[in-house]
C-alpha positions as CSV (number, residue, x, y, z in Angstrom):
1,M,53.1,-77.4,-36.3
2,L,51.4,-79.1,-33.3
3,P,52.1,-78.1,-29.8
4,R,54.4,-80.5,-28.1
5,F,51.7,-82.0,-25.8
6,L,49.6,-82.9,-28.8
7,K,52.3,-84.8,-30.7
8,P,51.5,-88.5,-31.1
9,G,53.5,-89.8,-28.2
10,L,52.4,-87.1,-25.8
11,A,48.6,-87.0,-26.7
12,P,47.5,-88.8,-23.5
13,L,49.4,-86.2,-21.4
14,G,47.9,-83.4,-23.4
15,A,44.4,-84.8,-22.9
16,A,45.0,-85.1,-19.2
17,V,46.2,-81.5,-19.0
18,L,43.1,-80.3,-20.9
19,L,40.8,-82.3,-18.7
20,A,42.5,-81.0,-15.5
21,V,42.1,-77.4,-16.7
22,A,38.5,-78.0,-17.7
23,A,37.8,-79.6,-14.3
24,A,39.3,-76.7,-12.5
25,A,37.3,-74.2,-14.5
26,F,34.0,-76.1,-13.8
27,A,34.8,-76.7,-10.2
28,H,33.7,-73.1,-9.5
29,D,30.3,-73.8,-11.0
30,D,29.7,-76.6,-8.5
31,H,29.7,-74.1,-5.7
32,P,27.8,-71.0,-6.8
33,V,28.2,-68.0,-4.5
34,Q,25.3,-67.9,-2.1
35,T,23.7,-64.6,-1.4
36,A,21.1,-64.0,1.3
37,Q,17.7,-63.4,-0.2
38,T,15.8,-60.3,0.9
39,A,12.2,-60.7,2.0
40,D,11.1,-59.0,-1.2
41,E,13.2,-61.4,-3.3
42,S,11.8,-64.4,-1.5
43,A,8.3,-63.2,-1.9
44,F,8.9,-62.4,-5.6
45,L,10.3,-65.9,-6.3
46,A,7.4,-67.6,-4.4
47,E,4.8,-65.5,-6.2
48,N,6.5,-66.0,-9.6
49,D,6.7,-69.8,-9.0
50,A,3.0,-69.9,-8.2
51,A,2.1,-67.9,-11.3
52,M,4.2,-70.2,-13.5
53,T,2.7,-73.3,-12.0
54,K,-0.8,-72.0,-12.4
55,M,-0.1,-71.1,-16.0
56,M,1.4,-74.5,-16.9
57,N,-1.5,-76.3,-15.2
58,D,-4.1,-74.2,-16.9
59,M,-2.5,-74.5,-20.3
60,A,-3.0,-78.3,-20.2
61,A,-6.5,-77.9,-21.6
62,K,-8.5,-80.9,-22.7
63,P,-8.8,-81.0,-26.5
64,S,-12.3,-80.1,-27.6
65,G,-12.1,-81.1,-31.2
66,D,-12.2,-77.5,-32.3
67,I,-8.6,-76.3,-33.1
68,D,-9.5,-72.7,-32.8
69,R,-11.1,-73.1,-29.4
70,D,-8.2,-75.3,-28.2
71,F,-5.8,-72.6,-29.3
72,V,-7.6,-70.0,-27.3
73,A,-8.0,-72.3,-24.4
74,M,-4.2,-72.8,-24.2
75,M,-3.2,-69.3,-25.1
76,T,-5.5,-67.5,-22.6
77,P,-3.7,-69.0,-19.6
78,H,-0.4,-68.3,-21.3
79,H,-1.2,-64.7,-21.7
80,Q,-2.7,-64.5,-18.2
81,G,0.6,-66.0,-16.9
82,A,2.4,-63.1,-18.5
83,I,0.0,-60.7,-16.9
84,D,0.5,-62.3,-13.5
85,M,4.3,-62.2,-13.8
86,A,4.1,-58.5,-14.9
87,V,2.0,-57.7,-11.9
88,I,4.6,-59.3,-9.7
89,E,7.4,-57.3,-11.4
90,L,5.4,-54.1,-10.6
91,R,5.0,-55.2,-7.0
92,Y,8.7,-55.9,-6.4
93,G,10.8,-54.5,-9.3
94,K,12.7,-51.3,-9.0
95,N,13.9,-50.8,-12.6
96,E,11.7,-48.1,-14.1
97,R,12.2,-49.4,-17.7
98,L,11.2,-52.9,-16.7
99,R,8.2,-51.6,-14.7
100,R,7.0,-49.7,-17.8
101,I,7.5,-52.9,-20.0
102,A,5.5,-54.8,-17.4
103,Q,2.7,-52.3,-17.6
104,E,2.7,-52.6,-21.4
105,I,2.6,-56.4,-21.1
106,I,-0.5,-56.2,-18.9
107,V,-2.4,-54.0,-21.3
108,E,-1.3,-55.8,-24.5
109,Q,-1.9,-59.4,-23.1
110,R,-5.4,-58.4,-21.9
111,Q,-6.2,-57.0,-25.3
112,E,-5.0,-60.2,-27.0
113,I,-7.1,-62.4,-24.7
114,D,-10.1,-60.2,-25.4
115,A,-9.4,-60.3,-29.2
116,M,-9.1,-64.1,-29.2
117,K,-12.4,-64.4,-27.3
118,L,-14.2,-62.0,-29.6
119,A,-12.8,-63.9,-32.6
120,L,-14.6,-67.0,-31.3
121,G,-17.8,-65.0,-30.8
122,E,-17.4,-65.1,-27.0
123,Q,-18.4,-62.1,-24.9
124,V,-15.7,-60.2,-23.0
125,T,-17.3,-59.4,-19.7
126,D,-14.3,-58.8,-17.4
127,T,-14.6,-55.3,-16.1
128,T,-12.2,-55.6,-13.2
129,P,-9.6,-52.9,-12.9
130,A,-6.1,-53.5,-14.1
131,P,-4.1,-55.2,-11.4
132,T,-2.0,-52.0,-11.0
133,Q,-5.0,-49.8,-10.5
134,Q,-7.0,-49.3,-7.3
135,P,-10.7,-49.7,-7.8
136,G,-12.3,-46.3,-7.5
137,P,-15.8,-45.0,-7.0
138,K,-18.3,-45.8,-9.7
139,P,-18.9,-42.7,-11.9
140,A,-22.3,-41.1,-11.6
141,P,-24.9,-42.1,-14.2
142,G,-24.3,-40.1,-17.3
143,A,-20.8,-39.0,-16.3
144,T,-18.2,-39.1,-19.1
145,T,-15.3,-41.4,-18.5
146,H,-12.4,-42.6,-20.6
147,D,-12.4,-46.3,-20.7
148,H,-9.7,-47.4,-23.1
149,M,-10.2,-51.1,-22.7
150,N,-13.9,-50.8,-23.7
151,M,-12.9,-48.5,-26.5
152,H,-10.7,-51.3,-27.8
153,H,-13.6,-53.7,-27.5
154,D,-15.9,-51.3,-29.4
155,M,-13.3,-51.0,-32.1
156,M,-12.9,-54.8,-32.3
157,K,-16.7,-55.2,-32.6
158,Q,-16.8,-52.7,-35.4
159,E,-14.0,-54.5,-37.3
160,T,-15.9,-57.8,-37.1
161,K,-19.1,-56.4,-38.6
């Protein structure tokens, strides 16, 4: 049995009631609650917007005629954009779980960029410290250090032989 406002003679009234209820519900969405942005949030949003804009611009690579090179040319800025956004999270974020995920993104995306370049036979020469590390003094010649990124590169080189 249909509700009374949906019966044939009252359908226009029912539709009007439904539209009025829907309009009232959506009226609140037209005026979202405005909150004052902190200086950190403003800086976060500005830096994130700049990172996204750079990523999108850099992904618009001119086709070279080599699908594999085009793929790497587009994926590299995509991965770098993820790194840039993760660095911004580390700079401003407070949630320790998200900060840890951001650190993992930085490492994993760098490794993938390097792996793609190596797959094309390109050298991986970037030796800059991770964006979350402070550059330290150079080790003395012959000193033993633990360089996990180069260890990954060495492993990748061995796999391709």
